[in-house]
C-alpha positions in Angstrom: -8.4 32.5 -50.2 -11.0 30.2 -49.0 -12.6 27.5 -51.2 -16.3 26.8 -51.7 -15.8 23.8 -49.4 -14.0 25.8 -46.7 -16.9 28.6 -46.7 -19.0 25.7 -46.0 -17.6 24.2 -43.2 -17.0 27.6 -41.5 -21.1 28.0 -42.1 -22.0 24.7 -41.5 -24.3 24.3 -37.9 -21.5 22.6 -36.1 -19.1 25.0 -37.0 -17.3 26.9 -34.1 -17.6 30.0 -36.3 -21.7 29.3 -36.6 -21.6 29.0 -33.1 -20.1 32.3 -32.2 -22.0 34.0 -34.9 -25.0 32.8 -33.5 -24.2 33.6 -30.0 -23.3 37.1 -31.0 -26.7 37.4 -32.7 -29.0 36.6 -29.6 -26.4 38.4 -27.2 -26.9 41.8 -29.7 -31.0 41.0 -29.7 -30.9 40.6 -25.8 -28.6 43.7 -25.3 -30.9 45.5 -27.7 -34.0 44.8 -26.0 -32.7 45.7 -22.6 -31.5 48.6 -23.9 -34.9 49.7 -25.5 -36.9 48.8 -22.2 -34.8 51.1 -20.2 -35.3 53.7 -23.0 -38.8 53.2 -23.1 -39.2 53.6 -19.5 -37.1 56.5 -19.4 -39.0 58.4 -21.8 -42.4 57.4 -20.3 -42.0 58.7 -17.0 -40.1 61.8 -18.5 -43.3 62.7 -20.9 -45.5 62.0 -17.9 -43.5 64.3 -15.6 -43.4 67.1 -18.2 -46.8 66.9 -19.2 -47.9 67.3 -15.5 -45.5 70.0 -15.2 -47.1 71.7 -18.1 -50.9 71.4 -17.0 -50.2 72.5 -13.7 -48.2 75.6 -15.0 -51.3 76.4 -17.6 -53.7 75.9 -14.9 -51.9 78.1 -12.1 -51.6 80.8 -14.4 -55.1 80.9 -15.8 -57.0 80.2 -12.4 -56.8 84.0 -11.6 -58.3 85.1 -14.9 -60.6 82.4 -14.8 -61.9 83.7 -11.6 -62.2 87.1 -12.6 -64.1 86.5 -15.5 -66.6 84.3 -13.8 -67.1 87.0 -11.1 -67.9 89.5 -13.7 -70.2 87.2 -15.5 -68.0 87.3 -18.6 -68.4 83.6 -19.7 -67.5 84.0 -23.1 -64.1 85.6 -22.2 -63.9 82.6 -19.5 -64.3 80.2 -22.6 -61.4 82.1 -24.6 -59.1 81.7 -21.5 -60.3 77.6 -21.8 -59.0 77.4 -25.1 -55.5 77.8 -23.9 -55.6 74.1 -23.1 -56.2 73.7 -26.8 -52.3 74.0 -27.2 -51.9 70.7 -25.6 -52.8 68.6 -28.1 -53.6 65.7 -25.6 -56.1 67.6 -23.8 -59.3 66.7 -25.1 -61.6 68.7 -22.7 -61.7 71.1 -19.7 -64.6 71.7 -17.2 -65.1 73.8 -14.2 -67.0 72.4 -11.3 -68.5 74.3 -8.1 -69.0 72.1 -5.6 -69.4 69.3 -8.1 -71.8 71.4 -10.4 -70.8 72.2 -14.3 -70.0 76.1 -14.3 -67.9 76.2 -17.7 -67.1 73.7 -20.3 -64.6 73.6 -23.5 -65.2 72.6 -25.9 -69.0 74.0 -24.9 -70.4 70.3 -25.0 -68.4 69.2 -21.9 -66.4 66.3 -20.6 -69.5 64.5 -19.8 -71.0 64.3 -23.4 -67.4 63.1 -25.2 -66.7 59.7 -25.2 -64.2 58.5 -22.2 -60.7 57.7 -24.0 -58.2 58.6 -21.3 -57.7 59.7 -18.1 -58.9 62.6 -15.8 -56.7 65.3 -14.2 -58.1 67.1 -11.0 -56.7 70.7 -10.1 -58.2 73.0 -7.3 -55.0 74.5 -5.5 -55.0 77.6 -7.8 -58.5 79.0 -7.2 -59.5 80.8 -4.1 -63.3 80.2 -4.3 -63.4 77.1 -2.3 -65.6 74.2 -3.8 -64.1 75.4 -7.3 -62.0 72.5 -9.5 -60.9 72.5 -13.0 -60.6 68.8 -14.4 -58.7 68.2 -17.5 -59.3 64.8 -19.7 -56.2 63.5 -21.3 -55.8 61.3 -24.5 -53.0 58.8 -23.7 -52.8 57.1 -27.2 -52.1 60.9 -28.7 -49.3 61.5 -25.9 -48.0 57.9 -26.3 -47.6 58.1 -30.1 -44.6 60.4 -30.2 -43.1 58.2 -27.4 -44.0 55.0 -29.4 -42.2 56.7 -32.5 -39.0 57.6 -30.3 -38.5 54.2 -29.0 -38.6 52.5 -32.1 -36.4 54.8 -33.9 -34.0 54.2 -30.5 -34.5 50.4 -30.9 -33.5 50.3 -34.6 -30.5 52.6 -34.0 -29.1 50.5 -31.2 -29.5 47.1 -32.8 -28.1 48.2 -35.8 -24.9 49.5 -33.6 -24.7 46.4 -31.4 -24.9 43.9 -34.2 -22.0 45.8 -36.3 -19.8 45.7 -33.1 -21.0 41.7 -32.6 -20.4 41.7 -36.6 -16.8 42.8 -36.2 -16.3 40.8 -33.1 -17.3 37.6 -35.2 -15.0 38.5 -38.0 -12.3 39.4 -35.9 -12.9 35.8 -34.1 -12.5 34.2 -37.7 -9.1 35.9 -38.2 -7.6 35.8 -34.6 -8.6 32.4 -33.7 -10.2 30.2 -36.6 -7.5 31.1 -39.1 -4.6 30.1 -36.7 -6.7 26.8 -35.7 -7.3 25.9 -39.2 -3.7 26.2 -40.1 -2.8 23.9 -37.0 -5.5 21.4 -38.0 -4.8 20.9 -41.6 -1.2 20.3 -40.2 -2.2 17.7 -38.0 -4.2 15.9 -40.4 -1.2 16.0 -43.1 1.2 14.6 -40.4 1.8 11.2 -39.3 4.1 9.6 -36.6 6.5 8.8 -39.2 6.4 12.4 -40.7 5.1 15.0 -38.6 4.2 18.5 -40.3 5.0 21.4 -38.3 2.3 24.2 -38.1 2.6 27.8 -38.8 2.5 30.4 -36.3 0.4 33.1 -36.8 0.7 35.4 -34.1 2.8 35.6 -30.5 -0.4 34.8 -28.2 -2.1 31.5 -26.6 -2.8 29.9 -29.8 0.7 30.6 -30.6 1.9 28.8 -27.5 -0.6 26.1 -28.7 1.2 25.9 -31.9 4.5 25.5 -30.4 3.5 22.8 -28.2 2.3 21.0 -31.1 5.6 21.6 -33.0 7.1 20.4 -30.0 5.7 17.2 -29.8 5.7 16.8 -33.6 9.5 17.0 -33.2 9.4 14.5 -30.2 7.3 12.2 -32.1 10.1 12.1 -35.2 12.6 11.6 -32.4 10.7 8.8 -30.6 9.7 7.2 -33.9 13.4 7.0 -34.7 14.2 5.4 -31.1 10.9 3.1 -31.5 12.4 1.8 -34.5 16.1 1.1 -33.2 14.1 -0.7 -30.2 12.1 -2.9 -32.7 15.0 -3.9 -34.6 16.8 -4.6 -31.1 13.8 -6.4 -30.3 14.0 -8.5 -33.3 17.8 -9.2 -32.4 17.0 -10.0 -28.7 14.1 -12.1 -29.8 16.5 -14.2 -32.0 19.0 -14.1 -29.5 16.5 -15.5 -27.0 15.4 -18.6 -29.3 19.2 -19.4 -30.0 19.6 -19.2 -25.8 16.5 -21.2 -25.6 17.9 -24.0 -27.9 21.1 -24.2 -26.3 19.3 -24.5 -23.0 17.3 -27.3 -21.5 14.2 -25.3 -21.8 11.5 -25.4 -24.4 8.4 -23.7 -25.2 4.7 -25.2 -25.5 1.3 -24.1 -26.4 -2.3 -26.0 -25.2 -5.7 -25.3 -26.6 -8.8 -25.0 -24.2 -9.1 -28.7 -23.5 -5.3 -28.7 -22.1 -3.9 -30.8 -25.3 -0.5 -29.7 -26.4 -0.8 -27.9 -29.9 2.6 -26.9 -30.0 6.1 -27.8 -28.8 9.4 -26.3 -29.6 12.0 -28.2 -31.2 14.2 -28.8 -28.2 11.6 -31.0 -26.3 12.0 -33.5 -29.3 15.8 -33.4 -29.3 15.9 -34.0 -25.6 13.1 -36.9 -25.6 13.8 -38.2 -29.0 9.8 -38.3 -29.6 7.8 -37.5 -32.6 5.0 -34.9 -32.9 2.4 -37.8 -33.3 3.5 -38.8 -29.6 2.9 -35.5 -28.2 0.7 -33.0 -30.0 -3.2 -33.3 -29.4 -2.2 -35.2 -26.2 -2.6 -33.8 -22.5 0.0 -33.8 -20.1 -1.6 -36.6 -18.1 -1.4 -38.8 -21.2 2.4 -38.5 -21.4 2.6 -38.9 -17.3 4.5 -42.3 -17.1 2.5 -44.3 -14.7 1.9 -41.9 -12.2 -1.9 -41.2 -12.3 -1.9 -41.0 -8.5 0.7 -38.6 -8.1 -0.8 -35.7 -5.6 1.5 -33.1 -7.2 -0.2 -34.0 -10.6 -3.6 -33.8 -9.5 -3.5 -30.6 -7.7 -1.9 -28.6 -10.6 -4.6 -30.6 -13.0 -7.0 -28.7 -10.8 -5.5 -25.4 -11.4 -5.5 -25.7 -14.9 -9.2 -26.4 -15.0 -9.8 -23.3 -13.0 -7.6 -21.5 -15.7 -5.0 -20.4 -13.0 -1.3 -19.7 -13.7 1.1 -22.7 -12.3 4.6 -23.4 -11.8 6.9 -26.0 -11.3 4.6 -29.2 -12.6 6.5 -32.1 -12.3 5.9 -35.2 -13.5 7.5 -38.2 -15.2 7.3 -39.3 -19.1 8.8 -42.1 -21.3 11.3 -40.8 -23.6 11.7 -42.5 -27.2 14.2 -44.9 -25.9 12.1 -46.0 -22.8 13.9 -44.3 -20.2 11.8 -42.5 -17.4 12.6 -38.8 -17.3 11.3 -35.8 -15.0 10.0 -32.9 -16.5 9.1 -29.6 -14.8 6.5 -27.1 -16.8 5.4 -23.6 -16.0 2.1 -22.6 -17.7 0.2 -19.2 -17.6 -3.7 -19.2 -19.2 -4.3 -17.3 -22.4 -7.7 -15.3 -23.3 -8.9 -13.8 -26.0 -10.3 -10.3 -26.7 -13.6 -11.5 -25.3 -12.1 -12.7 -21.9 -12.8 -16.3 -23.0 -9.7 -19.2 -22.0 -7.9 -20.4 -25.3 -5.6 -22.4 -23.7 -2.0 -22.2 -21.8 1.3 -21.5 -23.0 4.9 -21.8 -21.1 8.0 -23.3 -20.6 9.3 -26.8 -19.8 12.5 -28.2 -18.2 14.1 -31.7 -18.1 14.8 -32.1 -14.3 15.7 -35.5 -14.3 19.6 -34.6 -13.4 18.3 -32.4 -10.4 15.8 -35.1 -9.2 18.8 -37.7 -9.3 20.5 -35.5 -7.0 18.1 -34.5 -4.9 17.5 -38.5 -4.5 21.0 -39.1 -3.5 21.3 -36.4 -1.1 17.9 -37.2 0.4 19.6 -41.0 0.8 22.6 -39.4 2.4 20.6 -37.1 4.8 18.9 -40.0 5.8 22.2 -41.9 6.4 23.4 -38.8 8.5 20.2 -38.4 10.6 20.6 -42.4 11.4 23.8 -42.2 12.5 23.1 -39.2 14.4 20.8 -40.8 16.1 22.4 -44.0 16.7 25.3 -41.6 18.2 22.6 -39.8 20.2 21.7 -43.3 21.7 24.9 -44.0 22.4 25.7 -40.5 24.4 22.5 -41.1 26.1 23.5 -44.6 27.4 27.0 -43.2 28.5 25.1 -40.8 30.8 25.3 -42.2 34.6 22.6 -45.1 35.4 19.7 -43.6 37.2 19.8 -46.2 40.3 23.4 -45.4 40.8 22.3 -41.5 40.6 19.7 -42.2 43.2 22.0 -44.2 45.3 24.6 -41.1 45.6 22.7 -38.2 44.9 19.3 -39.4 46.5 15.9 -38.3 44.7 17.1 -37.4 41.3 15.7 -35.4 37.9 17.5 -34.7 35.1 16.6 -32.7 32.0 19.4 -33.5 29.1 18.0 -31.6 26.0 20.6 -31.3 23.3 20.1 -28.8 20.7 20.8 -31.4 18.0 20.2 -35.1 18.5 23.7 -34.9 20.2 25.2 -32.4 22.1 28.0 -30.9 24.5 26.0 -30.9 27.8 27.2 -34.1 29.9 27.4 -34.9 33.7 30.1 -37.5 35.2 29.4 -39.2 38.5 31.9 -41.9 40.0 34.6 -42.6 42.9 38.1 -41.0 42.9 39.7 -42.6 45.7 37.0 -43.6 48.2 34.6 -40.5 47.7 31.9 -39.8 45.2 32.2 -37.0 42.9 29.7 -35.2 40.5 31.1 -33.4 37.8 28.8 -31.3 35.3 30.3 -29.8 32.3 29.1 -27.6 29.1 31.4 -28.2 26.1 32.2 -25.8 23.1 29.2 -25.8 20.8 26.4 -28.3 20.3 25.8 -30.9 17.8 28.6 -33.4 16.7 31.6 -30.9 17.8 30.4 -30.8 21.4 29.6 -34.3 21.5 33.0 -35.4 20.7 34.3 -33.0 23.4 32.0 -35.0 25.9 33.8 -37.8 24.8 37.2 -36.4 25.4 36.0 -34.9 28.8 34.8 -38.1 30.2 37.7 -40.0 28.8 40.2 -37.8 30.7 37.8 -37.7 33.9 38.2 -41.8 33.6 41.9 -41.8 33.2 42.0 -39.4 36.4 39.6 -41.8 38.4 41.8 -44.9 37.5 45.5 -43.4 37.9 44.5 -41.5 41.2 44.4 -43.6 44.5 43.2 -40.9 47.0 40.7 -38.6 46.8 41.1 -35.1 45.2 40.0 -31.6 46.2 37.5 -30.2 43.9 40.4 -27.4 42.6 42.7 -30.4 42.4 40.3 -31.9 40.1 39.7 -29.0 37.5 43.3 -28.4 37.6 44.1 -31.9 36.4 41.0 -31.8 34.0 42.4 -28.6 32.4 45.4 -30.4 32.0 44.5 -33.6 30.3 41.8 -31.7 28.1 44.6 -29.5 26.7 46.7 -32.6 26.3 44.2 -34.6 24.5 43.7 -31.9 22.2 46.9 -31.7 21.5 47.9 -28.0 22.6 51.4 -27.3 23.7 53.1 -24.3 25.4 54.4 -22.8 21.9 51.0 -22.9 20.5 48.2 -20.2 20.8 45.1 -20.8 22.5 42.5 -23.2 21.2 38.7 -22.9 20.2 37.6 -25.9 22.3 37.1 -26.1 26.1 34.3 -26.3 28.7 32.5 -24.9 31.8 32.2 -27.2 34.7 31.3 -27.8 38.1 32.9 -30.3 40.5 30.9 -31.6 43.8 32.6 -34.2 46.2 30.7 -35.9 48.8 31.9 -36.7 52.0 32.3 -40.3 53.1 29.0 -40.6 55.3 27.3 -38.0 52.5 26.0 -35.3 54.8 28.2 -32.5 53.4 29.4 -31.8 50.0 32.2 -29.7 48.5 31.5 -27.5 45.7 33.9 -25.4 43.1 33.1 -24.5 39.5 34.7 -22.7 36.4 31.8 -20.6 35.1 28.9 -22.7 36.3 27.0 -21.9 39.6 25.5 -24.0 42.2 21.7 -23.5 43.5 20.8 -24.2 47.1 17.2 -24.8 47.5 16.0 -25.2 51.5 12.7 -26.6 52.1 11.8 -23.3 52.9 12.8 -19.7 52.2 14.7 -18.5 49.0 17.6 -20.2 47.0 20.7 -19.6 47.6 23.2 -19.1 44.3 26.9 -20.3 45.1 28.8 -18.6 42.4 31.5 -20.3 40.4 35.0 -18.5 39.3 35.1 -17.1 36.3 37.3 -19.6 34.3 37.5 -21.8 31.1 39.1 -25.1 31.0 40.9 -26.7 27.8 41.3 -23.7 26.0 44.9 -22.7 26.9 47.5 -24.9 27.9 49.3 -21.5 29.0 46.0 -19.7 30.9 46.7 -19.4 34.5 43.9 -20.4 36.5 42.3 -18.7 39.5 42.5 -20.6 42.8 39.1 -21.9 42.8 36.3 -21.0 45.6 35.7 -24.2 47.6 32.3 -24.0 49.1 31.8 -26.6 52.1 28.0 -27.1 52.7 25.7 -29.0 55.0 23.5 -31.2 52.9 20.7 -31.4 55.7 17.2 -31.6 54.0 18.3 -28.9 51.0 18.3 -29.9 47.5 20.6 -28.4 45.0 19.8 -27.5 41.0 22.5 -27.0 38.3 22.0 -25.9 34.8 24.2 -25.2 31.8 24.3 -21.8 30.3 21.6 -22.9 27.2 18.9 -22.3 29.5 20.4 -18.7 31.0 21.2 -17.5 27.5 17.9 -18.6 26.0 16.3 -15.7 24.1 12.4 -14.9 24.8 10.1 -14.4 22.0 8.2 -11.6 23.7 10.9 -9.5 25.4 13.8 -10.7 22.7 16.3 -10.6 25.9 18.2 -13.8 27.7 16.3 -15.7 30.1 19.0 -14.8 33.2 20.1 -15.8 36.1 18.0 -13.9 37.9 14.9 -15.2 36.5 16.5 -18.7 37.1 16.5 -18.1 40.6 13.0 -16.5 40.8 11.8 -19.8 39.2 13.2 -21.9 41.9 11.7 -19.5 44.5 8.2 -20.1 43.3 8.2 -23.5 43.8 6.5 -24.8 47.1 8.9 -26.8 48.8 12.3 -28.1 47.1 11.1 -31.6 45.8 13.6 -32.0 42.6 10.8 -33.2 40.4 8.6 -29.9 41.2 11.9 -28.0 40.7 12.8 -29.6 37.4 9.4 -29.4 35.9 8.5 -26.0 37.0 12.4 -24.5 35.3 11.2 -26.9 32.5 7.5 -25.3 31.9 9.2 -21.8 32.6 11.7 -22.2 30.0 9.1 -23.4 27.3 6.8 -20.4 28.0 10.1 -18.1 27.8 11.3 -19.5 24.5 7.6 -19.4 22.5 8.4 -19.2 19.1 11.9 -18.3 19.4 14.8 -20.8 18.0 16.7 -23.0 20.8 19.9 -21.5 20.8 22.4 -24.2 22.5 21.9 -27.3 24.4 20.1 -27.2 27.8 20.7 -29.6 31.0 19.2 -29.1 34.4 20.2 -31.5 37.3 18.0 -31.2 40.4 18.7 -33.6 43.3 17.9 -34.3 47.0 20.3 -36.4 49.2 18.4 -37.0 51.8 15.4 -37.8 50.0 15.6 -41.3 48.5 13.3 -42.5 45.6 
């Protein structure tokens, strides 16, 4: 049973029930008006048609009688016949006219002398005498009186019926829709996240499904609230754990106000630096800076902070309570209030003094190593052949020597063995310091061969001796497996009068470039020296070449195997030969410069993979 307040809510202006009731009332009124209008239109048309039919039939029946009486000059009898139309209460008067002249009237006064209150109907088809017509005057107010009464009765009846139907709908709506909603609303009002209340399901319909959804949500709410309570308890424990770990670690927490002055720093900071609150609180990080007002990083981070931006790794020095200079690094995140007004920073800091000392030591060590490598590079460069001596033996010569690092594994050796000049061009395993040490071993072995040999050697003989000497220097014996170090090389032996040269190579080709025509690739044998003392070296192929006006180019595989930034493929021997052919003539300077430019364009942004050494010479041309 609803209380007075409940009924007041139901019939309030904004209630769903009242809105539906007014909608039904308006709908009933509208439907009634439409039905009444249709009924009136139908009855009006039906009455007019019936009246016309009745009058036409009466005229048709009375016309012969009237003609007969008038023909016999029985006017009194004819007037009695006209009284037949008195049976129709809506007929006001009747006139018989011959060619417009009045012959007989009912009532006798005639229609012309009566007030005009209706419409006139004329009938002439039923008379045989030409020009004779019968006119009737109809009083529509009399005929419509019954129509209005019928329409009023119909309107009252249909309105009451439709209103009863809509009232039944409203009451059904109250029982079917509003009652379950009231029960659901009552449950929702009483419920809370900690204590959800289930709603009663009234029927197995859409509203019942809505109640089921609410009950599931309420049950889920109870479940998630329990989980939330567990998470909150876990969060409290995690927060305490975080604080404990933060105290153990080297980090501390801080807060700044809108003027970038410290308002809070955790105890860990004071434990690390032996400072007091008054030494820090209310001061800016720039006030704590240990004489580094011109520090660029400090200035840049200060600009970020003034722009209220997040910053990381702001490093500066401060003096601790014992007078020692310490390095600190702080991170900060700006804080804004609900109105998006900047209120300061909060963040973390770390003592990075140990890291700074280690970095400084590493920097000094790295600088010492680089200095040593630079010195070694100078020494290795000094060990290369003297330019004047090279020119005297090889003619006009251009050498490109580009180690990947400061020192490298590419080298060339030019000396006499017996009474003939030899050029040994070699590429040792690796690059950098290991490659440089290998070049020292190889040049040492070559020097020993030159000193210990009294007569000239063929190119293959020199390579066999070089192989054995390198294996011995690396400590390789027949009972050991292959080593990891060795070399590719090319040997060029010049005739006594320098008009011919012999060439043989181990995985290193020689290119002959004439003054006109395409370059010729003199292929070396596939072999590597110094890797395995038990390795069976091939019978090296020897090329006997007439020097004439030809130029010669030899290069290590650092150029051939360089990957291009555009195509991601190696440069290759084919492009090397094509580059030589694109040079006009065979001047060594042009050949070397064009190869260097081609390599640079090909490499692009790609990293250099290996040492690069190119030697171009023209024995017939002297500088």
